NUKOLGU-451660 format. One line per field, with one value per residue (C-alpha): x, y, z. Coordinates in Angstrom, 1 decimal, always signed. Layout:
c1 = [X:...]
c2 = [Y:...]
c3 = [Z:...]
END
This chain:
c1 = [-0.2:+1.4:+2.1:-0.8:-3.3:-2.4:-2.8:-6.1:-7.2:-6.0:-7.6:-11.0:-10.6:-9.9:-12.6:-15.1:-13.7:-13.9:-17.1:-16.5:-17.9:-15.6:-16.5:-16.4:-12.4:-11.7:-12.8:-11.0:-8.2:-7.6:-10.4:-11.9:-14.9:-14.5:-10.8:-13.5:-12.5:-9.0:-10.1:-12.1:-9.1:-7.4:-9.3:-10.1:-6.5:-6.5:-3.7:-0.3:+2.2:+0.1:+2.1:+3.7:+1.5:-1.5:+0.0:+0.5:-2.9:-4.6:-2.2:-3.2:-6.7:-7.3:-5.1:-2.9:-0.1:+3.9:+2.8:+0.2:+2.8:+5.5:+3.8:+3.2:+6.8:+7.7:+5.6:+6.8:+10.2:+9.7:+8.4:+8.1:+10.5:+10.0:+12.9:+13.4:+12.8:+15.4:+13.1:+11.4:+14.4:+15.8:+19.4:+22.1:+25.3:+26.5:+24.6:+22.9:+20.5:+20.7:+18.0:+17.6:+15.3:+14.6:+11.8:+11.8:+9.7:+6.5:+5.3:+7.4:+9.3:+11.1:+12.7:+15.5:+16.9:+19.4:+17.8:+14.4:+11.7:+9.5:+6.1:+4.0:+3.5:-0.1:+0.9:+4.0:+3.1:+5.2:+6.0:+7.0:+8.0:+9.9:+11.2:+10.6:+8.5:+6.9:+6.0:+2.9:+2.5:-0.8:-0.5:-0.8:+2.2:+4.8:+8.7:+10.0:+13.0:+15.3:+17.2:+15.7:+15.2:+17.1:+14.8:+15.1:+13.2:+10.6:+9.6:+9.2:+7.8:+4.9:+3.3:+4.2:+1.2:+2.8:+6.3:+7.7:+10.0:+12.7:+15.3:+18.4:+20.7:+24.3:+25.2:+23.1:+20.1:+16.7:+13.4:+10.4:+7.6:+5.4:+3.9:+2.1:-0.2:+1.9:-0.5:+0.7:+0.4:-0.8:+2.6:+0.7:+0.6:+4.2:+5.0:+6.7:+10.4:+13.5:+16.0:+19.3:+18.1:+19.2:+21.8:+21.8:+20.8:+23.3:+21.8:+18.3:+19.2:+18.3:+21.7:+23.8:+21.7:+19.2:+17.5:+20.2:+19.5:+16.0:+14.1]
c2 = [+0.1:+3.3:+6.4:+8.1:+5.1:+4.7:+8.9:+9.0:+6.2:+8.2:+11.2:+9.4:+8.4:+11.7:+13.5:+11.0:+11.1:+15.3:+14.8:+16.9:+16.7:+16.0:+19.7:+21.0:+19.6:+21.5:+24.2:+24.2:+22.7:+25.0:+27.5:+26.2:+23.6:+23.3:+21.1:+18.6:+16.3:+16.0:+14.9:+12.7:+11.3:+11.1:+9.0:+6.2:+5.9:+7.5:+9.6:+7.8:+10.6:+13.7:+17.0:+18.7:+21.5:+19.0:+16.9:+20.1:+21.3:+18.1:+17.5:+21.1:+20.9:+17.3:+17.6:+14.6:+13.7:+12.8:+9.2:+8.5:+10.2:+8.3:+4.7:+6.0:+7.6:+4.3:+2.1:+4.7:+4.6:+8.1:+9.9:+13.6:+15.3:+18.4:+20.5:+24.2:+27.6:+27.9:+27.1:+30.1:+32.8:+34.4:+33.7:+34.9:+32.6:+30.4:+33.3:+31.2:+32.4:+33.5:+33.9:+34.5:+34.8:+36.9:+37.0:+38.9:+38.8:+41.3:+38.7:+40.2:+37.6:+38.9:+36.8:+38.8:+37.8:+38.8:+37.3:+38.3:+35.5:+35.2:+34.2:+35.4:+33.7:+33.5:+32.3:+30.7:+27.4:+26.7:+23.3:+23.4:+19.8:+19.6:+23.3:+24.5:+27.3:+25.6:+28.8:+28.6:+30.5:+32.2:+28.7:+26.6:+24.7:+24.4:+24.3:+23.9:+26.5:+23.9:+24.0:+23.9:+27.0:+27.4:+26.6:+30.2:+31.5:+28.5:+29.3:+33.3:+32.2:+30.8:+33.9:+35.7:+36.7:+37.0:+37.1:+40.2:+39.2:+42.3:+42.3:+42.8:+44.0:+43.8:+47.6:+46.6:+48.0:+46.5:+47.1:+45.8:+44.6:+41.9:+40.5:+36.7:+35.3:+32.2:+29.4:+27.2:+23.2:+20.9:+18.6:+15.4:+16.4:+17.2:+18.2:+15.8:+16.6:+15.1:+17.3:+16.6:+18.1:+21.7:+22.7:+26.6:+28.0:+29.4:+30.4:+30.4:+31.6:+34.0:+36.0:+38.0:+40.5:+40.8:+43.7:+46.0:+46.2:+46.6:+49.7]
c3 = [+0.0:-0.9:+1.5:+0.4:+0.3:+3.9:+4.6:+2.6:+5.6:+8.4:+7.0:+6.8:+9.9:+11.7:+9.6:+11.0:+14.4:+14.1:+12.4:+9.4:+5.6:+2.9:+2.2:+5.6:+5.8:+2.2:+4.0:+7.0:+5.0:+2.0:+2.9:-0.4:-0.4:-4.2:-2.6:-1.5:-4.8:-4.0:-0.3:-1.7:-4.0:-1.2:+1.2:-1.7:-2.5:-5.7:-4.6:-4.2:-3.1:-2.3:-2.1:+0.8:+0.7:+1.3:+3.9:+5.7:+5.6:+6.4:+9.5:+10.7:+10.3:+11.8:+14.5:+13.2:+16.0:+15.8:+16.6:+13.7:+11.0:+11.8:+11.5:+7.9:+7.1:+8.7:+5.8:+3.6:+1.6:+0.0:+2.8:+2.8:+4.6:+6.6:+6.8:+8.7:+8.4:+5.8:+3.2:+3.5:+3.5:+0.3:+0.5:-1.0:-2.1:+0.5:+3.3:+6.2:+7.9:+11.0:+13.6:+17.2:+19.7:+22.4:+25.2:+28.3:+31.8:+30.7:+27.9:+24.7:+22.3:+19.0:+16.4:+14.9:+11.4:+9.1:+5.7:+4.7:+4.6:+1.4:+2.8:+5.6:+8.5:+10.3:+13.5:+15.0:+17.3:+20.3:+21.9:+25.4:+25.5:+22.5:+23.1:+19.4:+17.2:+14.1:+11.3:+9.9:+6.2:+4.8:+2.5:+5.4:+5.0:+8.3:+9.1:+12.6:+13.2:+13.6:+16.7:+20.6:+22.7:+25.9:+28.9:+30.1:+26.8:+27.1:+30.2:+29.1:+25.8:+27.5:+28.7:+25.2:+23.2:+19.9:+18.4:+17.1:+13.7:+13.5:+10.6:+11.1:+8.4:+8.1:+9.1:+12.1:+11.7:+13.5:+11.5:+12.7:+10.0:+10.8:+14.6:+14.5:+17.3:+19.6:+20.1:+22.2:+21.5:+24.3:+24.9:+24.1:+20.3:+19.7:+15.8:+13.5:+12.0:+11.4:+14.2:+12.3:+9.6:+10.5:+8.2:+7.1:+10.3:+12.3:+15.8:+17.9:+21.3:+23.9:+24.0:+21.5:+19.5:+21.8:+23.4:+22.9:+19.2:+19.1:+20.3]
END
């Protein structure tokens, strides 16, 4: 049985648990009820290799867990691998994406980054147990930051309602350009990703650029 067939069966089962029609799931996952036929094809085993963006959208909409995905990945020799935030960065040559998360006791959280992002984000999901941030785009795809957060950062991050994005330029100038709500994800639904695939990101820390460069 192909990955698409097993994933389709899982989608059908989870949809039943959630009490959603195919049309309702299409609207929830893709924002368009006309995607009902795509869900129907998937559930009926007609899609052997679903696109990553389709998988991402349905995982989010149905709350598919790490354990459930792990079982599917284990049966699929060509499983889709989730990489990291570097996928969304506008990189120049061999310059890596350098990111830093800074928080304070007052509930303010900032993501400093040295390269522009090619996509917009609608929310940031925080997984306290994994000490991980996962970024969700307007297109509903997801990528983890790639490296675990420090425990002190995690402690304060649980008090934060939003993440402020600040671009750091080569001359040291800091410019705030957007904000995203932070969703704290319960520990029983950890995010699935390969923690060894973190190349391209230099650091994710609490100190360094921090607050002294951003006013």
